[in-house]
C-alpha angles and dihedrals in degrees: 000000000000110000091217092055090051090053091048091058093060107103124199118250116259116263105261090209126226115343118254114249112262131221110265111256119227121234093254091050091052092051091051093049091045091053094049093050100044106133094189094067125070091212137038116266114212116218116205115253111231120212108241097199117154115268116239110223117205123232117276117252114276115202090207092064093082092048089050092050091051090050091051091051091047090051089048091052089046091054093045091051092044087056092050092048089048091052092049093047091047092049093049090047091052091048090050093048094045095047095045104036110018115029139334136180117246131192119229117229124178141029100265094103098043131161087028099048132013135194111287095029115129122215133185114235118209108215104169097095091054092044089052092047090053091046093051095036093242133124125260113216115178122213123270111270096026118130112233141178114236138180116239102249088214097048111033113209096032108111125208133187111222143156121247107240105158131039132197109296094025126123108213120202130180117196124170088344095305118121119218128188120203120185142142092280093044109035090163092054132233138220108250093194095058096036098047109033104027093231126076102244097181121090130206110280113180114206092015100104112150141175130186137164117224113223129208114291093021140099132202113227135188138180117246089235100080098178114125111280095002096109136039104207144123093312091063135027098331096062119181113347116236113227092246093062092059111106099186150291126287107240103166138022103220102182143078094035093223090059100047104148136170115218 
């Protein structure tokens, strides 16, 4: 073959035309390609790939942040103090309500209720029935035999501890120290001391005979100490006690501890 002919048969490659635009290569990709195609090195040199995550930039300093924090702390202290004040006020209100309308301790002073109570004894007085009666505009009448605290109708503010002997509709008589109750259910009369308490509390009192009718809304009270002059009660200046003058019923003897009793 003629070498010239062979050369003549070689045809140039067709013109590929304008090159298509290529995707931009990032810096890291260029570094990797450069390292892989470095003809000066007999081996490939690996270039570390850096992580191009976006950098989070913190907020710039605000001079009002400190003031806002102080304000929050101040509000927190105010709320805490308000809670404490609310607790104190609520506690005082509860104590006021309990002592004035529900129950209150009272100290005994005097000999009028001996041998049941003595000077220095403390009793708990239950006031709720009387408080409810005043709220509902009704009358509170305790049961016969109950020990109650009353206001002296003739000296308001002076408190006395007495036992209920007569109820509305009763006729109360005292003869030779013996108490007798006459009413519709007991026309022949009965001794409330003996029937109610098991022991005769009244003592012989010559010259102290007494008789009284108990009207509606009243009670007749006496001290357990029936010796002459030992008790100011319905037989003397106090007379029958109106319902409104009753403070409450004695429910517990609190002191002394060896005499704690529930009534």
